[in-house]
C-alpha positions as CSV (number, residue, x, y, z in Angstrom):
1,M,36.9,-14.0,3.8
2,S,33.2,-14.5,3.5
3,N,30.8,-12.9,6.0
4,I,29.5,-15.1,8.7
5,L,26.0,-14.6,9.8
6,W,23.7,-15.8,12.6
7,I,20.1,-16.6,11.7
8,D,17.6,-16.3,14.5
9,L,15.0,-19.1,14.3
10,D,12.1,-20.1,16.4
11,I,12.5,-23.4,18.1
12,R,10.3,-25.4,15.6
13,A,12.3,-24.2,12.6
14,L,15.6,-24.8,14.5
15,N,14.5,-28.4,15.3
16,I,13.7,-29.0,11.6
17,C,17.1,-27.7,10.5
18,Q,18.9,-29.9,13.1
19,E,17.0,-33.0,11.9
20,I,18.2,-32.3,8.3
21,E,21.8,-31.5,9.3
22,N,22.5,-33.0,12.8
23,S,26.0,-31.5,12.8
24,A,24.7,-27.9,12.2
25,L,26.4,-25.3,14.4
26,V,23.7,-23.9,16.7
27,F,24.3,-20.9,19.0
28,N,21.7,-19.0,21.1
29,N,18.8,-20.7,19.2
30,G,20.1,-19.8,15.8
31,L,22.2,-21.3,13.0
32,L,25.6,-20.0,11.9
33,G,26.3,-19.8,8.2
34,R,28.8,-18.4,5.8
35,V,27.7,-16.2,2.8
36,V,28.9,-18.0,-0.3
37,R,27.0,-16.1,-3.0
38,V,25.1,-12.8,-3.5
39,E,23.2,-12.0,-6.6
40,E,21.1,-8.9,-7.3
41,N,17.6,-9.6,-8.6
42,R,17.5,-8.0,-12.1
43,Q,13.7,-7.6,-12.1
44,N,13.5,-6.0,-8.6
45,S,16.2,-3.5,-7.8
46,G,17.5,-3.6,-4.3
47,V,16.5,-7.2,-3.8
48,Y,19.3,-9.8,-3.5
49,G,19.5,-13.6,-3.4
50,V,22.0,-14.8,-0.8
51,G,23.5,-18.3,-0.8
52,V,24.5,-19.5,2.6
53,C,26.6,-22.6,3.6
54,F,25.6,-23.6,7.1
55,L,28.5,-24.1,9.5
56,T,29.0,-27.4,11.3
57,Q,30.4,-28.5,14.6
58,S,33.8,-29.0,13.0
59,D,34.0,-25.3,12.1
60,K,33.4,-23.9,15.7
61,N,37.0,-23.6,16.7
62,S,38.0,-21.3,13.9
63,R,39.1,-17.8,14.9
64,D,36.3,-15.9,13.0
65,I,33.7,-18.2,14.6
66,Q,35.1,-17.6,18.1
67,D,35.0,-13.9,17.4
68,L,31.4,-14.1,16.4
69,F,30.5,-16.1,19.5
70,S,32.1,-13.4,21.6
71,K,30.1,-10.6,19.9
72,L,26.8,-12.5,20.0
73,S,27.3,-13.3,23.7
74,R,27.6,-9.6,24.6
75,K,24.6,-8.5,22.5
76,P,21.2,-8.4,24.3
77,R,18.5,-10.6,22.8
78,K,15.1,-9.2,21.7
79,S,12.1,-10.6,23.6
């Protein structure tokens, strides 16, 4: 199973993403995505490129997504 991540975005960036992909799965002003690729940068040790496939509304009922919703709902947000 790939890791699922939540990307916190300001409202302007979030709106742009939603215009591009109107079925994007948005939660607490952030996008949800699944890590699909990780590559280490050979010229810069400790730096990685990460490929993310953004989740859509049709993915929101999967068990791992529901678990993430639960965890994110309990976590206090930074101001």
